[in-house]
N, CA, C and O atoms as a printed pandas DataFrame, in Angstrom:
     atom_number atom_name residue_name chain_id  residue_number  x_coord  y_coord  z_coord
0              1         N          MET        A               1  -36.678  -66.366  -31.879
1              2        CA          MET        A               1  -37.228  -66.480  -30.736
2              3         C          MET        A               1  -39.049  -66.237  -30.685
3              4         O          MET        A               1  -39.752  -65.483  -31.358
4              5         N          GLU        A               2  -39.309  -66.942  -29.902
5              6        CA          GLU        A               2  -40.908  -67.084  -30.010
6              7         C          GLU        A               2  -41.133  -66.270  -28.510
7              8         O          GLU        A               2  -40.423  -66.340  -27.507
8              9         N          PHE        A               3  -42.360  -65.491  -28.727
9             10        CA          PHE        A               3  -43.199  -64.912  -27.612
10            11         C          PHE        A               3  -44.019  -65.485  -27.279
11            12         O          PHE        A               3  -44.626  -65.879  -28.274
12            13         N          LYS        A               4  -44.676  -65.970  -25.991
13            14        CA          LYS        A               4  -45.304  -66.093  -25.475
14            15         C          LYS        A               4  -46.364  -65.463  -24.725
15            16         O          LYS        A               4  -46.252  -65.105  -23.553
16            17         N          HIS        A               5  -47.870  -65.283  -25.767
17            18        CA          HIS        A               5  -48.513  -64.444  -25.072
18            19         C          HIS        A               5  -49.340  -64.587  -23.626
19            20         O          HIS        A               5  -49.924  -63.692  -23.014
20            21         N          ASP        A               6  -49.214  -65.893  -23.302
21            22        CA          ASP        A               6  -49.938  -66.268  -22.095
22            23         C          ASP        A               6  -49.218  -66.533  -20.977
23            24         O          ASP        A               6  -49.591  -67.365  -20.150
24            25         N          SER        A               7  -48.083  -65.817  -20.864
25            26        CA          SER        A               7  -47.020  -65.887  -20.060
26            27         C          SER        A               7  -47.468  -64.890  -18.771
27            28         O          SER        A               7  -48.272  -63.998  -19.044
28            29         N          GLU        A               8  -47.018  -64.994  -17.471
29            30        CA          GLU        A               8  -47.379  -64.380  -16.658
30            31         C          GLU        A               8  -46.236  -63.264  -16.149
31            32         O          GLU        A               8  -46.369  -62.241  -15.477
32            33         N          THR        A               9  -45.089  -63.875  -16.734
33            34        CA          THR        A               9  -43.873  -62.730  -16.436
34            35         C          THR        A               9  -43.491  -62.616  -17.671
35            36         O          THR        A               9  -44.004  -63.203  -18.624
36            37         N          VAL        A              10  -42.134  -61.492  -17.729
37            38        CA          VAL        A              10  -41.655  -60.925  -18.717
38            39         C          VAL        A              10  -40.121  -62.343  -19.220
39            40         O          VAL        A              10  -39.861  -62.781  -20.341
40            41         N          ASN        A              11  -39.678  -62.556  -18.347
41            42        CA          ASN        A              11  -38.853  -63.875  -18.639
42            43         C          ASN        A              11  -39.680  -65.010  -19.296
43            44         O          ASN        A              11  -39.393  -65.482  -20.395
44            45         N          GLU        A              12  -40.717  -65.407  -18.546
45            46        CA          GLU        A              12  -41.417  -66.615  -19.409
46            47         C          GLU        A              12  -42.004  -66.376  -20.537
47            48         O          GLU        A              12  -42.298  -67.294  -21.303
48            49         N          ALA        A              13  -42.247  -65.164  -20.787
49            50        CA          ALA        A              13  -42.518  -64.989  -22.169
50            51         C          ALA        A              13  -42.033  -65.109  -23.277
51            52         O          ALA        A              13  -42.643  -65.375  -24.312
52            53         N          ILE        A              14  -40.403  -64.839  -23.087
53            54        CA          ILE        A              14  -39.331  -64.981  -24.012
54            55         C          ILE        A              14  -38.505  -66.115  -23.907
55            56         O          ILE        A              14  -37.705  -66.351  -24.813
56            57         N          GLY        A              15  -38.600  -66.921  -22.827
57            58        CA          GLY        A              15  -38.168  -68.170  -22.627
58            59         C          GLY        A              15  -37.361  -68.367  -21.833
59            60         O          GLY        A              15  -36.833  -69.466  -22.007
60            61         N          ILE        A              16  -36.844  -67.631  -20.706
61            62        CA          ILE        A              16  -36.158  -67.503  -19.846
62            63         C          ILE        A              16  -36.262  -68.277  -18.380
63            64         O          ILE        A              16  -36.972  -67.731  -17.535
64            65         N          SER        A              17  -35.738  -69.249  -18.107
65            66        CA          SER        A              17  -36.307  -69.908  -16.913
66            67         C          SER        A              17  -35.723  -68.793  -15.459
67            68         O          SER        A              17  -34.758  -68.032  -15.393
68            69         N          GLU        A              18  -36.732  -69.115  -14.509
69            70        CA          GLU        A              18  -36.765  -68.332  -13.339
70            71         C          GLU        A              18  -35.029  -68.139  -12.778
71            72         O          GLU        A              18  -34.512  -67.031  -12.923
72            73         N          TRP        A              19  -34.360  -69.085  -12.259
73            74        CA          TRP        A              19  -33.082  -69.233  -11.713
74            75         C          TRP        A              19  -32.078  -67.999  -12.992
75            76         O          TRP        A              19  -31.189  -67.258  -12.570
76            77         N          LYS        A              20  -32.495  -68.049  -14.510
77            78        CA          LYS        A              20  -31.531  -67.665  -15.524
78            79         C          LYS        A              20  -32.275  -66.328  -15.093
79            80         O          LYS        A              20  -31.436  -65.555  -14.629
80            81         N          ALA        A              21  -33.396  -65.847  -15.084
81            82        CA          ALA        A              21  -33.957  -64.651  -14.986
82            83         C          ALA        A              21  -33.424  -64.020  -13.339
83            84         O          ALA        A              21  -32.960  -62.884  -13.242
84            85         N          LYS        A              22  -33.537  -64.697  -12.452
85            86        CA          LYS        A              22  -32.815  -64.270  -11.426
86            87         C          LYS        A              22  -31.107  -63.728  -11.634
87            88         O          LYS        A              22  -30.786  -62.551  -11.793
88            89         N          GLU        A              23  -30.495  -64.475  -11.604
89            90        CA          GLU        A              23  -28.860  -64.446  -12.154
90            91         C          GLU        A              23  -28.802  -63.251  -13.114
91            92         O          GLU        A              23  -27.858  -62.471  -12.983
92            93         N          ILE        A              24  -29.818  -63.010  -14.170
93            94        CA          ILE        A              24  -29.642  -61.463  -14.897
94            95         C          ILE        A              24  -30.090  -60.284  -14.031
95            96         O          ILE        A              24  -29.538  -59.196  -14.190
96            97         N          LYS        A              25  -31.037  -60.435  -13.143
97            98        CA          LYS        A              25  -31.429  -59.487  -12.435
98            99         C          LYS        A              25  -30.225  -59.168  -11.419
99           100         O          LYS        A              25  -29.413  -58.297  -11.729
100          101         N          MET        A              26  -30.144  -59.643  -10.599
101          102        CA          MET        A              26  -28.572  -59.792   -9.980
102          103         C          MET        A              26  -27.534  -58.874  -10.358
103          104         O          MET        A              26  -27.057  -57.863   -9.843
104          105         N          PHE        A              27  -27.247  -59.776  -11.810
105          106        CA          PHE        A              27  -26.114  -58.847  -12.337
106          107         C          PHE        A              27  -26.140  -57.551  -12.765
107          108         O          PHE        A              27  -25.102  -56.897  -12.664
108          109         N          VAL        A              28  -27.349  -56.936  -13.329
109          110        CA          VAL        A              28  -27.947  -55.654  -13.768
110          111         C          VAL        A              28  -27.801  -54.911  -12.790
111          112         O          VAL        A              28  -27.189  -53.845  -12.719
112          113         N          THR        A              29  -28.448  -55.550  -11.903
113          114        CA          THR        A              29  -28.689  -54.824  -10.259
114          115         C          THR        A              29  -27.329  -54.199   -9.956
115          116         O          THR        A              29  -26.939  -53.032   -9.964
116          117         N          LYS        A              30  -26.712  -55.418   -9.673
117          118        CA          LYS        A              30  -24.944  -54.667   -9.452
118          119         C          LYS        A              30  -24.630  -54.013  -10.273
119          120         O          LYS        A              30  -24.324  -52.935   -9.763
120          121         N          GLN        A              31  -24.478  -53.977  -11.493
121          122        CA          GLN        A              31  -23.829  -53.027  -12.089
122          123         C          GLN        A              31  -24.400  -51.610  -12.241
123          124         O          GLN        A              31  -23.631  -50.661  -12.395
124          125         N          ILE        A              32  -25.534  -51.467  -12.207
125          126        CA          ILE        A              32  -26.423  -50.049  -11.466
126          127         C          ILE        A              32  -25.964  -49.446  -10.433
127          128         O          ILE        A              32  -25.460  -48.327  -10.525
128          129         N          LEU        A              33  -26.089  -50.209   -9.101
129          130        CA          LEU        A              33  -25.043  -49.870   -8.069
130          131         C          LEU        A              33  -23.423  -49.584   -8.205
131          132         O          LEU        A              33  -22.860  -48.862   -7.381
132          133         N          LEU        A              34  -22.845  -50.082   -9.092
133          134        CA          LEU        A              34  -21.361  -49.857   -9.137
134          135         C          LEU        A              34  -21.802  -48.489   -9.936
135          136         O          LEU        A              34  -21.435  -47.416   -9.457
136          137         N          LEU        A              35  -22.626  -48.505  -11.214
137          138        CA          LEU        A              35  -22.411  -46.641  -11.810
138          139         C          LEU        A              35  -22.290  -46.150  -10.636
139          140         O          LEU        A              35  -21.227  -45.633  -10.293
140          141         N          LEU        A              36  -23.819  -46.257   -9.454
141          142        CA          LEU        A              36  -23.968  -45.307   -8.814
142          143         C          LEU        A              36  -23.037  -44.548   -8.057
143          144         O          LEU        A              36  -22.839  -43.339   -7.932
144          145         N          GLU        A              37  -22.378  -45.848   -7.456
145          146        CA          GLU        A              37  -20.901  -45.341   -6.691
146          147         C          GLU        A              37  -19.857  -44.752   -7.149
147          148         O          GLU        A              37  -18.880  -44.484   -6.450
148          149         N          GLY        A              38  -19.969  -44.469   -8.483
149          150        CA          GLY        A              38  -18.813  -43.792   -9.106
150          151         C          GLY        A              38  -17.786  -44.871   -9.866
151          152         O          GLY        A              38  -16.870  -44.410  -10.547
152          153         N          LYS        A              39  -17.983  -46.550   -9.716
153          154        CA          LYS        A              39  -17.258  -47.245   -9.894
154          155         C          LYS        A              39  -17.127  -47.905  -11.202
155          156         O          LYS        A              39  -16.248  -48.654  -11.627
156          157         N          LEU        A              40  -18.437  -47.359  -11.857
157          158        CA          LEU        A              40  -18.741  -47.398  -13.487
158          159         C          LEU        A              40  -18.372  -46.030  -13.930
159          160         O          LEU        A              40  -18.482  -45.084  -13.151
160          161         N          ASP        A              41  -17.885  -45.861  -15.289
161          162        CA          ASP        A              41  -18.069  -44.786  -15.818
162          163         C          ASP        A              41  -19.428  -44.269  -16.521
163          164         O          ASP        A              41  -19.906  -43.162  -16.274
164          165         N          SER        A              42  -19.836  -44.927  -17.166
165          166        CA          SER        A              42  -20.925  -45.120  -17.807
166          167         C          SER        A              42  -22.379  -46.284  -18.174
167          168         O          SER        A              42  -22.547  -47.410  -17.706
168          169         N          VAL        A              43  -22.993  -45.761  -18.851
169          170        CA          VAL        A              43  -24.017  -46.684  -18.813
170          171         C          VAL        A              43  -23.344  -47.522  -20.115
171          172         O          VAL        A              43  -23.458  -48.745  -20.027
172          173         N          SER        A              44  -22.782  -47.099  -21.093
173          174        CA          SER        A              44  -22.460  -47.830  -22.134
174          175         C          SER        A              44  -21.629  -48.940  -21.502
175          176         O          SER        A              44  -21.810  -50.129  -21.769
176          177         N          ARG        A              45  -20.642  -48.456  -20.588
177          178        CA          ARG        A              45  -20.015  -49.707  -20.087
178          179         C          ARG        A              45  -21.078  -50.527  -19.868
179          180         O          ARG        A              45  -21.299  -51.227  -20.856
180          181         N          ILE        A              46  -21.859  -50.725  -18.915
181          182        CA          ILE        A              46  -22.534  -51.487  -18.627
182          183         C          ILE        A              46  -23.079  -52.405  -19.902
183          184         O          ILE        A              46  -22.951  -53.628  -19.954
184          185         N          MET        A              47  -23.656  -51.658  -20.826
185          186        CA          MET        A              47  -24.101  -52.474  -22.087
186          187         C          MET        A              47  -23.282  -53.081  -22.689
187          188         O          MET        A              47  -23.641  -54.084  -23.305
188          189         N          GLU        A              48  -21.830  -52.641  -22.705
189          190        CA          GLU        A              48  -21.188  -54.005  -23.199
190          191         C          GLU        A              48  -21.149  -54.876  -22.634
191          192         O          GLU        A              48  -21.475  -56.006  -23.000
192          193         N          MET        A              49  -20.587  -54.418  -21.230
193          194        CA          MET        A              49  -20.562  -56.161  -20.243
194          195         C          MET        A              49  -21.823  -56.683  -20.432
195          196         O          MET        A              49  -21.730  -57.846  -20.042
196          197         N          ILE        A              50  -23.223  -56.436  -20.900
197          198        CA          ILE        A              50  -24.407  -57.100  -20.828
198          199         C          ILE        A              50  -23.700  -57.990  -22.032
199          200         O          ILE        A              50  -23.433  -59.185  -21.905
200          201         N          ASP        A              51  -23.452  -57.241  -23.171
201          202        CA          ASP        A              51  -23.498  -57.827  -24.276
202          203         C          ASP        A              51  -22.168  -58.872  -24.498
203          204         O          ASP        A              51  -22.225  -59.614  -25.479
204          205         N          SER        A              52  -21.224  -58.932  -23.796
205          206        CA          SER        A              52  -19.932  -59.573  -23.702
206          207         C          SER        A              52  -20.756  -61.127  -22.853
207          208         O          SER        A              52  -20.721  -62.226  -23.406
208          209         N          LYS        A              53  -21.428  -60.907  -21.504
209          210        CA          LYS        A              53  -22.120  -61.875  -20.701
210          211         C          LYS        A              53  -22.815  -62.649  -21.447
211          212         O          LYS        A              53  -22.620  -63.854  -21.605
212          213         N          TYR        A              54  -24.004  -61.719  -22.138
213          214        CA          TYR        A              54  -25.384  -62.674  -22.169
214          215         C          TYR        A              54  -25.696  -62.892  -24.160
215          216         O          TYR        A              54  -26.511  -62.316  -24.880
216          217         N          LYS        A              55  -24.782  -63.818  -24.455
217          218        CA          LYS        A              55  -25.009  -63.798  -26.029
218          219         C          LYS        A              55  -26.699  -64.303  -26.819
219          220         O          LYS        A              55  -27.294  -63.818  -27.781
220          221         N          GLU        A              56  -27.094  -65.608  -25.781
221          222        CA          GLU        A              56  -28.517  -65.336  -26.063
222          223         C          GLU        A              56  -29.352  -64.556  -26.186
223          224         O          GLU        A              56  -29.657  -63.874  -25.207
224          225         N          ARG        A              57  -30.138  -64.348  -27.655
225          226        CA          ARG        A              57  -30.621  -62.998  -27.918
226          227         C          ARG        A              57  -32.225  -62.360  -26.866
227          228         O          ARG        A              57  -32.791  -61.303  -26.586
228          229         N          ASN        A              58  -32.365  -64.019  -26.585
229          230        CA          ASN        A              58  -33.611  -63.542  -25.094
230          231         C          ASN        A              58  -33.076  -62.724  -23.852
231          232         O          ASN        A              58  -33.423  -61.639  -23.385
232          233         N          GLU        A              59  -31.830  -63.892  -23.384
233          234        CA          GLU        A              59  -30.949  -63.039  -22.352
234          235         C          GLU        A              59  -30.558  -61.688  -22.253
235          236         O          GLU        A              59  -30.555  -60.905  -21.303
236          237         N          PHE        A              60  -30.158  -61.558  -23.684
237          238        CA          PHE        A              60  -29.478  -60.001  -23.976
238          239         C          PHE        A              60  -30.831  -58.932  -23.687
239          240         O          PHE        A              60  -30.912  -57.928  -22.980
240          241         N          GLY        A              61  -31.619  -59.475  -24.376
241          242        CA          GLY        A              61  -32.442  -58.493  -24.647
242          243         C          GLY        A              61  -33.392  -58.475  -22.989
243          244         O          GLY        A              61  -33.941  -57.440  -22.612
244          245         N          TYR        A              62  -33.447  -59.898  -22.086
245          246        CA          TYR        A              62  -34.438  -59.477  -20.889
246          247         C          TYR        A              62  -32.935  -58.341  -20.542
247          248         O          TYR        A              62  -33.232  -57.151  -20.656
248          249         N          ALA        A              63  -31.990  -58.513  -20.295
249          250        CA          ALA        A              63  -31.001  -57.802  -19.733
250          251         C          ALA        A              63  -31.013  -56.317  -19.732
251          252         O          ALA        A              63  -30.927  -55.508  -18.809
252          253         N          MET        A              64  -31.166  -56.153  -21.235
253          254        CA          MET        A              64  -31.214  -54.839  -21.486
254          255         C          MET        A              64  -32.830  -54.168  -21.038
255          256         O          MET        A              64  -33.053  -52.966  -20.897
256          257         N          PHE        A              65  -33.522  -54.929  -20.921
257          258        CA          PHE        A              65  -34.879  -54.566  -20.770
258          259         C          PHE        A              65  -34.664  -53.978  -18.957
259          260         O          PHE        A              65  -34.967  -52.864  -18.529
260          261         N          LEU        A              66  -34.149  -54.964  -18.289
261          262        CA          LEU        A              66  -33.887  -54.607  -16.928
262          263         C          LEU        A              66  -32.925  -53.267  -16.769
263          264         O          LEU        A              66  -32.979  -52.330  -15.972
264          265         N          LEU        A              67  -32.236  -53.495  -17.600
265          266        CA          LEU        A              67  -31.374  -52.102  -17.175
266          267         C          LEU        A              67  -32.038  -50.721  -17.589
267          268         O          LEU        A              67  -31.830  -49.661  -16.999
268          269         N          GLY        A              68  -32.786  -50.871  -18.582
269          270        CA          GLY        A              68  -33.898  -49.485  -18.746
270          271         C          GLY        A              68  -35.012  -49.523  -17.731
271          272         O          GLY        A              68  -35.459  -48.459  -17.301
272          273         N          GLN        A              69  -35.301  -50.228  -17.482
273          274        CA          GLN        A              69  -36.144  -50.134  -16.199
274          275         C          GLN        A              69  -35.466  -49.945  -14.950
275          276         O          GLN        A              69  -36.113  -49.286  -14.136
276          277         N          GLY        A              70  -34.429  -50.311  -14.606
277          278        CA          GLY        A              70  -33.783  -49.832  -12.972
278          279         C          GLY        A              70  -33.414  -48.426  -13.383
279          280         O          GLY        A              70  -33.697  -47.702  -12.428
280          281         N          LEU        A              71  -32.861  -47.643  -14.471
281          282        CA          LEU        A              71  -32.107  -46.774  -14.628
282          283         C          LEU        A              71  -33.335  -45.792  -14.441
283          284         O          LEU        A              71  -33.334  -44.773  -13.751
284          285         N          MET        A              72  -34.529  -46.367  -15.296
285          286        CA          MET        A              72  -35.431  -45.018  -14.783
286          287         C          MET        A              72  -36.160  -45.220  -13.739
287          288         O          MET        A              72  -37.184  -44.540  -13.688
288          289         N          ILE        A              73  -35.993  -45.833  -13.013
289          290        CA          ILE        A              73  -36.231  -45.953  -11.365
290          291         C          ILE        A              73  -35.325  -45.044  -10.557
291          292         O          ILE        A              73  -35.574  -44.242   -9.657
292          293         N          VAL        A              74  -34.269  -45.390  -11.114
293          294        CA          VAL        A              74  -32.933  -44.704  -10.490
294          295         C          VAL        A              74  -33.310  -42.873  -10.886
295          296         O          VAL        A              74  -33.182  -41.987  -10.041
296          297         N          ALA        A              75  -33.709  -42.662  -12.117
297          298        CA          ALA        A              75  -34.184  -40.948  -12.349
298          299         C          ALA        A              75  -34.972  -40.511  -12.044
299          300         O          ALA        A              75  -35.070  -39.285  -12.008
300          301         N          GLN        A              76  -36.350  -41.718  -11.509
301          302        CA          GLN        A              76  -37.382  -40.936  -10.620
302          303         C          GLN        A              76  -36.837  -40.768   -9.408
303          304         O          GLN        A              76  -36.860  -39.605   -9.006
304          305         N          GLU        A              77  -36.291  -41.669   -8.609
305          306        CA          GLU        A              77  -35.784  -41.097   -7.198
306          307         C          GLU        A              77  -34.824  -40.003   -6.940
307          308         O          GLU        A              77  -34.628  -39.503   -5.832
308          309         N          LYS        A              78  -34.189  -39.637   -8.139
309          310        CA          LYS        A              78  -33.113  -38.755   -8.206
310          311         C          LYS        A              78  -34.164  -37.424   -8.128
311          312         O          LYS        A              78  -33.989  -36.578   -7.251
312          313         N          VAL        A              79  -35.531  -37.273   -9.342
313          314        CA          VAL        A              79  -36.070  -36.323   -9.391
314          315         C          VAL        A              79  -36.670  -36.005   -7.794
315          316         O          VAL        A              79  -36.580  -34.939   -7.186
316          317         N          ARG        A              80  -37.235  -37.142   -7.379
317          318        CA          ARG        A              80  -37.771  -36.828   -5.701
318          319         C          ARG        A              80  -37.059  -36.397   -4.916
319          320         O          ARG        A              80  -37.497  -35.587   -4.098
320          321         N          GLU        A              81  -35.665  -36.809   -4.899
321          322        CA          GLU        A              81  -34.749  -36.224   -3.859
322          323         C          GLU        A              81  -34.229  -34.631   -4.382
323          324         O          GLU        A              81  -33.473  -33.900   -3.742
324          325         N          ASP        A              82  -34.663  -34.421   -5.308
325          326        CA          ASP        A              82  -34.139  -32.835   -5.895
326          327         C          ASP        A              82  -35.695  -32.211   -5.642
327          328         O          ASP        A              82  -35.648  -30.983   -5.717
328          329         N          ARG        A              83  -36.661  -32.568   -5.446
329          330        CA          ARG        A              83  -37.874  -32.118   -5.418
330          331         C          ARG        A              83  -37.895  -31.676   -3.957
331          332         O          ARG        A              83  -38.390  -30.601   -3.618
332          333         N          ALA        A              84  -37.256  -32.676   -2.969
333          334        CA          ALA        A              84  -37.332  -32.260   -1.495
334          335         C          ALA        A              84  -36.697  -31.612   -0.648
335          336         O          ALA        A              84  -37.127  -31.511    0.501
């Protein structure tokens, strides 16, 4: 996998087309929402689903990156709510 340093987006840098990046974002977002709604029992379950769905190394890595970013945003929002 080649990393293109002059790229404008993460997906472009690792060789994922814009439409595929949107598909991955939608999938990961849906999984995080299901987790928050209590319909999934753990983050590891999401990771297993990503592993089974995205076999290409760059797509798998991008999905995991988005999962990490999404969970960080959720955690930050939870802290803000708890402080309020």
